[in-house]
A tleap script that builds the chain and sets N, CA, C and O, in Angstrom:
source leaprc.protein.ff14SB
mol = sequence {
  NMET SER THR LEU PRO SER GLN ILE SER ASP
  LEU SER ILE ALA GLU LYS VAL GLU LEU LEU
  GLY ALA LEU TRP GLU ASP ILE GLU ALA HIE
  ALA PRO ALA LEU SER ASP GLU GLN GLU ALA
  GLU LEU ASP ARG ARG VAL ALA GLU TYR GLU
  ARG ASN PRO SER ASP VAL ILE PRO TRP GLU
  GLN LEU ARG ALA GLU LEU PHE LYS CHIE
}
set mol.1.N position { 26.260 10.662 14.273 }
set mol.1.CA position { 24.847 10.309 14.384 }
set mol.1.C position { 24.315 9.949 12.999 }
set mol.1.O position { 24.485 10.715 12.051 }
set mol.2.N position { 23.672 8.784 12.878 }
set mol.2.CA position { 23.165 8.373 11.578 }
set mol.2.C position { 21.681 8.704 11.451 }
set mol.2.O position { 20.967 8.839 12.445 }
set mol.3.N position { 21.245 8.829 10.219 }
set mol.3.CA position { 19.847 9.139 9.961 }
set mol.3.C position { 19.037 7.853 9.867 }
set mol.3.O position { 19.595 6.766 9.717 }
set mol.4.N position { 17.744 7.983 9.955 }
set mol.4.CA position { 16.866 6.813 9.885 }
set mol.4.C position { 17.057 6.021 8.594 }
set mol.4.O position { 17.161 4.796 8.657 }
set mol.5.N position { 17.109 6.678 7.401 }
set mol.5.CA position { 17.330 5.879 6.184 }
set mol.5.C position { 18.624 5.066 6.214 }
set mol.5.O position { 18.645 3.927 5.747 }
set mol.6.N position { 19.692 5.630 6.750 }
set mol.6.CA position { 20.931 4.860 6.796 }
set mol.6.C position { 20.827 3.729 7.816 }
set mol.6.O position { 21.423 2.669 7.625 }
set mol.7.N position { 20.086 3.938 8.882 }
set mol.7.CA position { 19.883 2.866 9.855 }
set mol.7.C position { 19.092 1.728 9.217 }
set mol.7.O position { 19.375 0.555 9.462 }
set mol.8.N position { 18.108 2.074 8.405 }
set mol.8.CA position { 17.313 1.052 7.724 }
set mol.8.C position { 18.189 0.286 6.745 }
set mol.8.O position { 18.077 -0.935 6.638 }
set mol.9.N position { 19.049 0.984 6.036 }
set mol.9.CA position { 19.948 0.332 5.077 }
set mol.9.C position { 20.850 -0.687 5.749 }
set mol.9.O position { 21.265 -1.663 5.123 }
set mol.10.N position { 21.153 -0.467 7.011 }
set mol.10.CA position { 22.033 -1.374 7.743 }
set mol.10.C position { 21.333 -2.645 8.222 }
set mol.10.O position { 21.993 -3.583 8.668 }
set mol.11.N position { 20.002 -2.685 8.133 }
set mol.11.CA position { 19.258 -3.857 8.597 }
set mol.11.C position { 19.357 -4.996 7.596 }
set mol.11.O position { 19.537 -4.778 6.398 }
set mol.12.N position { 19.237 -6.212 8.109 }
set mol.12.CA position { 19.158 -7.380 7.222 }
set mol.12.C position { 17.775 -7.403 6.573 }
set mol.12.O position { 16.871 -6.687 7.003 }
set mol.13.N position { 17.616 -8.219 5.546 }
set mol.13.CA position { 16.316 -8.352 4.892 }
set mol.13.C position { 15.259 -8.798 5.900 }
set mol.13.O position { 14.154 -8.256 5.917 }
set mol.14.N position { 15.581 -9.759 6.723 }
set mol.14.CA position { 14.624 -10.244 7.723 }
set mol.14.C position { 14.222 -9.134 8.683 }
set mol.14.O position { 13.052 -9.021 9.048 }
set mol.15.N position { 15.182 -8.315 9.094 }
set mol.15.CA position { 14.882 -7.200 9.996 }
set mol.15.C position { 14.019 -6.152 9.293 }
set mol.15.O position { 13.134 -5.561 9.912 }
set mol.16.N position { 14.271 -5.923 8.016 }
set mol.16.CA position { 13.457 -4.962 7.259 }
set mol.16.C position { 12.023 -5.452 7.131 }
set mol.16.O position { 11.083 -4.668 7.262 }
set mol.17.N position { 11.851 -6.750 6.875 }
set mol.17.CA position { 10.512 -7.328 6.776 }
set mol.17.C position { 9.796 -7.208 8.119 }
set mol.17.O position { 8.612 -6.874 8.167 }
set mol.18.N position { 10.500 -7.475 9.189 }
set mol.18.CA position { 9.916 -7.346 10.529 }
set mol.18.C position { 9.526 -5.899 10.806 }
set mol.18.O position { 8.455 -5.635 11.352 }
set mol.19.N position { 10.395 -4.962 10.429 }
set mol.19.CA position { 10.095 -3.543 10.609 }
set mol.19.C position { 8.878 -3.138 9.791 }
set mol.19.O position { 8.007 -2.416 10.277 }
set mol.20.N position { 8.820 -3.603 8.553 }
set mol.20.CA position { 7.681 -3.285 7.704 }
set mol.20.C position { 6.375 -3.782 8.314 }
set mol.20.O position { 5.368 -3.073 8.310 }
set mol.21.N position { 6.401 -5.003 8.837 }
set mol.21.CA position { 5.208 -5.540 9.491 }
set mol.21.C position { 4.803 -4.711 10.697 }
set mol.21.O position { 3.620 -4.443 10.905 }
set mol.22.N position { 5.779 -4.309 11.486 }
set mol.22.CA position { 5.489 -3.487 12.671 }
set mol.22.C position { 4.924 -2.129 12.261 }
set mol.22.O position { 4.010 -1.610 12.902 }
set mol.23.N position { 5.470 -1.559 11.193 }
set mol.23.CA position { 4.959 -0.272 10.719 }
set mol.23.C position { 3.516 -0.379 10.248 }
set mol.23.O position { 2.695 0.477 10.579 }
set mol.24.N position { 3.190 -1.433 9.469 }
set mol.24.CA position { 1.816 -1.613 9.004 }
set mol.24.C position { 0.862 -1.795 10.184 }
set mol.24.O position { -0.229 -1.225 10.194 }
set mol.25.N position { 1.264 -2.579 11.165 }
set mol.25.CA position { 0.409 -2.772 12.343 }
set mol.25.C position { 0.165 -1.451 13.059 }
set mol.25.O position { -0.951 -1.177 13.500 }
set mol.26.N position { 1.204 -0.633 13.177 }
set mol.26.CA position { 1.067 0.661 13.836 }
set mol.26.C position { 0.171 1.594 13.035 }
set mol.26.O position { -0.663 2.302 13.601 }
set mol.27.N position { 0.343 1.592 11.722 }
set mol.27.CA position { -0.497 2.435 10.861 }
set mol.27.C position { -1.956 2.016 10.984 }
set mol.27.O position { -2.841 2.862 11.121 }
set mol.28.N position { -2.209 0.701 10.934 }
set mol.28.CA position { -3.579 0.205 11.065 }
set mol.28.C position { -4.186 0.576 12.413 }
set mol.28.O position { -5.368 0.911 12.498 }
set mol.29.N position { -3.381 0.515 13.456 }
set mol.29.CA position { -3.882 0.810 14.799 }
set mol.29.C position { -4.212 2.287 14.968 }
set mol.29.O position { -5.059 2.641 15.788 }
set mol.30.N position { -3.553 3.154 14.202 }
set mol.30.CA position { -3.742 4.590 14.372 }
set mol.30.C position { -4.414 5.274 13.186 }
set mol.30.O position { -4.519 6.500 13.148 }
set mol.31.N position { -4.865 4.485 12.225 }
set mol.31.CA position { -5.507 5.071 11.047 }
set mol.31.C position { -6.865 5.648 11.420 }
set mol.31.O position { -7.614 5.044 12.189 }
set mol.32.N position { -7.178 6.811 10.876 }
set mol.32.CA position { -8.502 7.379 11.154 }
set mol.32.C position { -9.574 6.547 10.450 }
set mol.32.O position { -9.318 5.912 9.427 }
set mol.33.N position { -10.751 6.566 11.010 }
set mol.33.CA position { -11.869 5.845 10.403 }
set mol.33.C position { -12.246 6.506 9.082 }
set mol.33.O position { -12.099 7.717 8.911 }
set mol.34.N position { -12.731 5.693 8.159 }
set mol.34.CA position { -13.200 6.244 6.890 }
set mol.34.C position { -14.556 6.915 7.093 }
set mol.34.O position { -15.353 6.505 7.936 }
set mol.35.N position { -14.791 7.943 6.307 }
set mol.35.CA position { -16.104 8.583 6.350 }
set mol.35.C position { -17.106 7.683 5.638 }
set mol.35.O position { -16.721 6.742 4.943 }
set mol.36.N position { -18.376 7.972 5.811 }
set mol.36.CA position { -19.414 7.202 5.120 }
set mol.36.C position { -19.230 7.295 3.609 }
set mol.36.O position { -19.441 6.316 2.893 }
set mol.37.N position { -18.837 8.473 3.125 }
set mol.37.CA position { -18.626 8.674 1.691 }
set mol.37.C position { -17.455 7.828 1.192 }
set mol.37.O position { -17.532 7.237 0.115 }
set mol.38.N position { -16.380 7.769 1.961 }
set mol.38.CA position { -15.224 6.961 1.576 }
set mol.38.C position { -15.581 5.473 1.558 }
set mol.38.O position { -15.201 4.751 0.636 }
set mol.39.N position { -16.307 5.021 2.575 }
set mol.39.CA position { -16.749 3.629 2.624 }
set mol.39.C position { -17.612 3.295 1.409 }
set mol.39.O position { -17.447 2.244 0.790 }
set mol.40.N position { -18.529 4.196 1.076 }
set mol.40.CA position { -19.417 3.970 -0.062 }
set mol.40.C position { -18.617 3.907 -1.365 }
set mol.40.O position { -18.905 3.077 -2.227 }
set mol.41.N position { -17.629 4.769 -1.512 }
set mol.41.CA position { -16.808 4.760 -2.720 }
set mol.41.C position { -16.004 3.467 -2.828 }
set mol.41.O position { -15.915 2.884 -3.909 }
set mol.42.N position { -15.424 3.017 -1.731 }
set mol.42.CA position { -14.696 1.750 -1.752 }
set mol.42.C position { -15.631 0.586 -2.096 }
set mol.42.O position { -15.274 -0.288 -2.886 }
set mol.43.N position { -16.807 0.578 -1.512 }
set mol.43.CA position { -17.785 -0.474 -1.817 }
set mol.43.C position { -18.158 -0.448 -3.292 }
set mol.43.O position { -18.281 -1.500 -3.918 }
set mol.44.N position { -18.339 0.745 -3.853 }
set mol.44.CA position { -18.690 0.893 -5.265 }
set mol.44.C position { -17.574 0.337 -6.146 }
set mol.44.O position { -17.840 -0.379 -7.111 }
set mol.45.N position { -16.328 0.663 -5.814 }
set mol.45.CA position { -15.188 0.209 -6.616 }
set mol.45.C position { -15.023 -1.308 -6.554 }
set mol.45.O position { -14.730 -1.945 -7.565 }
set mol.46.N position { -15.208 -1.878 -5.377 }
set mol.46.CA position { -15.105 -3.334 -5.240 }
set mol.46.C position { -16.212 -4.007 -6.053 }
set mol.46.O position { -15.963 -4.990 -6.750 }
set mol.47.N position { -17.423 -3.481 -5.965 }
set mol.47.CA position { -18.537 -4.056 -6.717 }
set mol.47.C position { -18.284 -3.954 -8.219 }
set mol.47.O position { -18.574 -4.891 -8.963 }
set mol.48.N position { -17.747 -2.825 -8.664 }
set mol.48.CA position { -17.433 -2.647 -10.086 }
set mol.48.C position { -16.375 -3.646 -10.532 }
set mol.48.O position { -16.482 -4.235 -11.607 }
set mol.49.N position { -15.362 -3.834 -9.707 }
set mol.49.CA position { -14.323 -4.822 -10.026 }
set mol.49.C position { -14.924 -6.220 -10.094 }
set mol.49.O position { -14.612 -6.980 -11.010 }
set mol.50.N position { -15.773 -6.567 -9.149 }
set mol.50.CA position { -16.358 -7.903 -9.124 }
set mol.50.C position { -17.252 -8.158 -10.338 }
set mol.50.O position { -17.376 -9.295 -10.792 }
set mol.51.N position { -17.875 -7.097 -10.862 }
set mol.51.CA position { -18.698 -7.235 -12.071 }
set mol.51.C position { -17.827 -7.408 -13.314 }
set mol.51.O position { -18.181 -8.154 -14.226 }
set mol.52.N position { -16.683 -6.713 -13.347 }
set mol.52.CA position { -15.818 -6.714 -14.529 }
set mol.52.C position { -14.346 -6.847 -14.138 }
set mol.52.O position { -13.589 -5.891 -14.310 }
set mol.53.N position { -13.917 -7.992 -13.620 }
set mol.53.CA position { -12.535 -8.122 -13.158 }
set mol.53.C position { -11.496 -7.969 -14.262 }
set mol.53.O position { -10.337 -7.676 -13.971 }
set mol.54.N position { -11.882 -8.158 -15.518 }
set mol.54.CA position { -10.918 -8.021 -16.612 }
set mol.54.C position { -10.727 -6.575 -17.048 }
set mol.54.O position { -9.879 -6.298 -17.896 }
set mol.55.N position { -11.490 -5.657 -16.491 }
set mol.55.CA position { -11.390 -4.242 -16.854 }
set mol.55.C position { -10.358 -3.475 -16.031 }
set mol.55.O position { -10.368 -2.244 -16.023 }
set mol.56.N position { -9.486 -4.173 -15.353 }
set mol.56.CA position { -8.480 -3.503 -14.532 }
set mol.56.C position { -7.109 -3.601 -15.198 }
set mol.56.O position { -6.869 -4.471 -16.036 }
set mol.57.N position { -6.232 -2.705 -14.814 }
set mol.57.CA position { -4.851 -2.732 -15.284 }
set mol.57.C position { -4.006 -3.218 -14.116 }
set mol.57.O position { -4.038 -2.622 -13.040 }
set mol.58.N position { -3.248 -4.297 -14.317 }
set mol.58.CA position { -2.410 -4.790 -13.221 }
set mol.58.C position { -1.392 -3.731 -12.794 }
set mol.58.O position { -0.896 -2.966 -13.620 }
set mol.59.N position { -1.089 -3.697 -11.504 }
set mol.59.CA position { -0.162 -2.721 -10.962 }
set mol.59.C position { 1.176 -2.749 -11.703 }
set mol.59.O position { 1.740 -1.696 -12.001 }
set mol.60.N position { 1.678 -3.924 -11.996 }
set mol.60.CA position { 2.971 -4.031 -12.666 }
set mol.60.C position { 2.955 -3.322 -14.010 }
set mol.60.O position { 3.915 -2.639 -14.368 }
set mol.61.N position { 1.866 -3.483 -14.755 }
set mol.61.CA position { 1.736 -2.832 -16.061 }
set mol.61.C position { 1.627 -1.321 -15.906 }
set mol.61.O position { 2.282 -0.573 -16.632 }
set mol.62.N position { 0.814 -0.874 -14.977 }
set mol.62.CA position { 0.655 0.560 -14.739 }
set mol.62.C position { 1.966 1.186 -14.303 }
set mol.62.O position { 2.340 2.252 -14.790 }
set mol.63.N position { 2.658 0.535 -13.397 }
set mol.63.CA position { 3.943 1.053 -12.902 }
set mol.63.C position { 4.952 1.142 -14.037 }
set mol.63.O position { 5.680 2.130 -14.142 }
set mol.64.N position { 5.003 0.125 -14.884 }
set mol.64.CA position { 5.927 0.136 -16.016 }
set mol.64.C position { 5.602 1.308 -16.950 }
set mol.64.O position { 6.510 1.972 -17.450 }
set mol.65.N position { 4.338 1.556 -17.181 }
set mol.65.CA position { 3.931 2.680 -18.038 }
set mol.65.C position { 4.310 4.020 -17.408 }
set mol.65.O position { 4.769 4.927 -18.103 }
set mol.66.N position { 4.121 4.142 -16.116 }
set mol.66.CA position { 4.430 5.399 -15.432 }
set mol.66.C position { 5.911 5.721 -15.484 }
set mol.66.O position { 6.289 6.880 -15.656 }
set mol.67.N position { 6.750 4.709 -15.337 }
set mol.67.CA position { 8.189 4.941 -15.270 }
set mol.67.C position { 8.892 4.778 -16.609 }
set mol.67.O position { 10.118 4.850 -16.686 }
set mol.68.N position { 8.107 4.557 -17.672 }
set mol.68.CA position { 8.678 4.375 -18.995 }
set mol.68.C position { 9.233 5.692 -19.543 }
set mol.68.O position { 10.193 5.681 -20.314 }
set mol.69.N position { 8.659 6.789 -19.166 }
set mol.69.CA position { 9.030 8.096 -19.745 }
set mol.69.C position { 10.075 8.794 -18.943 }
set mol.69.O position { 10.490 9.897 -19.296 }
savepdb mol mol.pdb
quit
């Protein structure tokens, strides 16, 4: 009997992409609603980004810094 990770490893790239899409759709369909506070915080962050888009650190740079040590 194989485990789920080994089954995933056996998939082709196209099958993995299809699986990933199906997983995201399932997560979106079953995700709990955000609270009013969470919605307000997301709105605040988006507005802050839109005011100062150059004040962000790109994910690639942040990830490189995190895994540098």
